[in-house]
C-alpha positions as semicolon CSV with decimal commas, in nm:
position;residue;x (nm);y (nm);z (nm)
1;M;5,240;-4,633;3,923
2;V;5,343;-4,949;3,734
3;R;5,018;-4,948;3,537
4;S;5,061;-4,586;3,428
5;S;5,423;-4,659;3,325
6;I;5,309;-4,952;3,110
7;I;5,036;-4,743;2,948
8;F;5,290;-4,468;2,878
9;L;5,531;-4,717;2,715
10;V;5,251;-4,864;2,500
11;L;5,153;-4,515;2,383
12;I;5,514;-4,435;2,295
13;M;5,538;-4,759;2,092
14;I;5,214;-4,678;1,906
15;V;5,333;-4,327;1,820
16;F;5,670;-4,464;1,704
17;A;5,506;-4,737;1,494
18;A;5,275;-4,484;1,330
19;S;5,569;-4,260;1,243
20;V;5,759;-4,531;1,052
21;V;5,486;-4,639;0,807
22;A;5,679;-4,694;0,487
23;Q;5,616;-4,514;0,160
24;P;5,669;-4,684;-0,175
25;P;6,033;-4,668;-0,278
26;G;6,097;-4,376;-0,509
27;S;5,776;-4,200;-0,402
28;G;5,974;-3,893;-0,301
29;A;5,858;-3,917;0,057
30;S;6,200;-4,019;0,183
31;A;6,443;-3,961;-0,101
32;P;6,802;-3,988;0,017
33;P;7,021;-3,678;0,007
34;E;7,230;-3,655;-0,307
35;D;7,557;-3,713;-0,122
36;H;7,460;-4,068;-0,021
37;A;7,685;-4,335;-0,168
38;R;7,536;-4,591;-0,402
39;S;7,508;-4,932;-0,241
40;P;7,718;-5,199;-0,411
41;L;7,437;-5,449;-0,344
42;K;7,209;-5,542;-0,636
43;L;6,844;-5,632;-0,581
44;T;6,644;-5,840;-0,828
45;V;6,272;-5,917;-0,806
46;K;6,145;-6,237;-0,967
47;L;5,790;-6,367;-1,007
48;D;5,691;-6,726;-1,077
49;K;5,541;-6,613;-1,412
50;G;5,468;-6,295;-1,610
51;T;5,093;-6,324;-1,657
52;F;4,841;-6,412;-1,387
53;T;4,466;-6,453;-1,346
54;A;4,273;-6,286;-1,063
55;A;4,261;-6,620;-0,876
56;D;4,637;-6,685;-0,891
57;T;4,881;-6,654;-0,603
58;I;5,180;-6,440;-0,699
59;H;5,505;-6,578;-0,557
60;I;5,762;-6,301;-0,516
61;T;6,133;-6,368;-0,472
62;L;6,383;-6,097;-0,381
63;L;6,747;-6,172;-0,451
64;L;6,999;-5,940;-0,285
65;K;7,344;-6,000;-0,432
66;N;7,683;-5,870;-0,328
67;P;7,873;-5,873;-0,660
68;T;8,192;-5,735;-0,502
69;K;8,499;-5,924;-0,385
70;K;8,458;-5,796;-0,027
71;P;8,188;-5,843;0,237
72;V;7,933;-5,560;0,259
73;A;7,790;-5,464;0,598
74;V;7,422;-5,364;0,605
75;T;7,241;-5,210;0,900
76;F;6,869;-5,236;0,970
77;A;6,682;-5,013;1,216
78;T;6,433;-5,291;1,300
79;G;6,371;-5,659;1,234
80;Q;6,230;-5,561;0,894
81;K;6,478;-5,642;0,615
82;Y;6,270;-5,555;0,306
83;D;5,939;-5,420;0,188
84;V;5,728;-5,506;-0,115
85;F;5,466;-5,290;-0,287
86;L;5,207;-5,412;-0,538
87;L;5,123;-5,124;-0,771
88;K;4,852;-5,099;-1,037
89;Q;4,966;-4,912;-1,345
90;P;4,700;-4,662;-1,455
91;V;4,584;-4,640;-1,815
92;D;4,653;-4,266;-1,821
93;K;4,980;-4,099;-1,718
94;K;4,891;-4,076;-1,347
95;A;5,105;-4,223;-1,072
96;P;5,061;-4,595;-0,996
97;E;4,814;-4,689;-0,722
98;V;4,944;-4,886;-0,422
99;V;4,722;-5,195;-0,405
100;W;4,911;-5,374;-0,127
101;Q;5,215;-5,325;0,093
102;W;5,378;-5,634;0,243
103;S;5,477;-5,469;0,574
104;L;5,153;-5,280;0,639
105;G;5,005;-5,392;0,969
106;M;5,311;-5,596;1,067
107;M;5,516;-5,539;1,377
108;F;5,893;-5,579;1,378
109;T;6,144;-5,611;1,658
110;Q;6,274;-5,268;1,753
111;M;6,644;-5,343;1,749
112;V;6,923;-5,220;1,527
113;T;7,101;-5,512;1,362
114;R;7,406;-5,531;1,138
115;T;7,465;-5,813;0,893
116;N;7,755;-5,890;0,661
117;I;7,677;-6,015;0,312
118;G;7,979;-6,207;0,192
119;A;8,164;-6,152;-0,134
120;G;7,956;-6,299;-0,416
121;Q;7,681;-6,404;-0,171
122;T;7,309;-6,378;-0,253
123;V;7,045;-6,344;0,018
124;Q;6,691;-6,453;-0,073
125;Y;6,361;-6,321;0,068
126;E;6,013;-6,447;-0,019
127;A;5,663;-6,296;-0,016
128;K;5,334;-6,374;-0,184
129;Y;5,010;-6,208;-0,281
130;P;4,753;-6,261;-0,153
131;P;4,932;-6,319;0,177
132;D;4,847;-6,592;0,430
133;D;4,809;-6,341;0,714
134;G;4,433;-6,361;0,757
135;T;4,364;-6,031;0,582
136;K;4,107;-6,025;0,305
137;Q;4,263;-5,893;-0,014
138;Q;4,052;-5,798;-0,312
139;P;4,119;-6,004;-0,627
140;L;4,329;-5,817;-0,879
141;T;4,142;-5,677;-1,178
142;K;4,267;-5,701;-1,536
143;G;4,558;-5,472;-1,614
144;I;4,927;-5,404;-1,582
145;Y;5,083;-5,417;-1,236
146;S;5,430;-5,395;-1,091
147;I;5,603;-5,525;-0,782
148;K;5,842;-5,273;-0,634
149;A;6,075;-5,391;-0,360
150;A;6,335;-5,224;-0,141
151;I;6,584;-5,342;0,117
152;T;6,515;-5,138;0,431
153;T;6,871;-5,057;0,531
154;I;6,975;-4,747;0,719
155;G;7,302;-4,564;0,690
156;S;7,497;-4,367;0,438
157;S;7,425;-4,567;0,123
158;T;7,109;-4,577;-0,086
159;K;6,858;-4,857;-0,036
160;P;6,874;-5,125;-0,306
161;E;6,546;-5,123;-0,504
162;A;6,403;-5,320;-0,795
163;T;6,078;-5,336;-0,990
164;V;5,919;-5,597;-1,214
165;K;5,601;-5,560;-1,420
166;F;5,338;-5,824;-1,486
167;R;4,990;-5,860;-1,633
168;V;4,662;-5,983;-1,490
169;K;4,422;-6,112;-1,752
């Protein structure tokens, strides 16, 4: 009885985890309804430089700023606070190709949390490519790429997003 209950719970968690695989921000897969309020929070993505070689590590910094004079409450459905997508810009007019997604394969606590970002406060998040998570990432080929990031809030306001382009030579 206990064993079958544990197996059932594990299966439920797997199904839930598979259903929340993120899509790149702005991909249209989860566009917010038009009546959602615009978040007052401003997201900026910064890289340690603008041009990289295939062997370089790309250090990614996300800066989430509350430019208002009042605290802003943000709610997260899980322990995940942000996501980062590495996109290769095609030579033709096709849509960019997702090369890497920071959260793919990660597991996050399944708990709703609410955080206040104080007036004028900036919250910083860090990521890097290739990551130190034991996965084998292919070296980037020459071309134009972009990093697209989003804060993974839930609620009535839009998710803060930002993009920065860079070159691999």
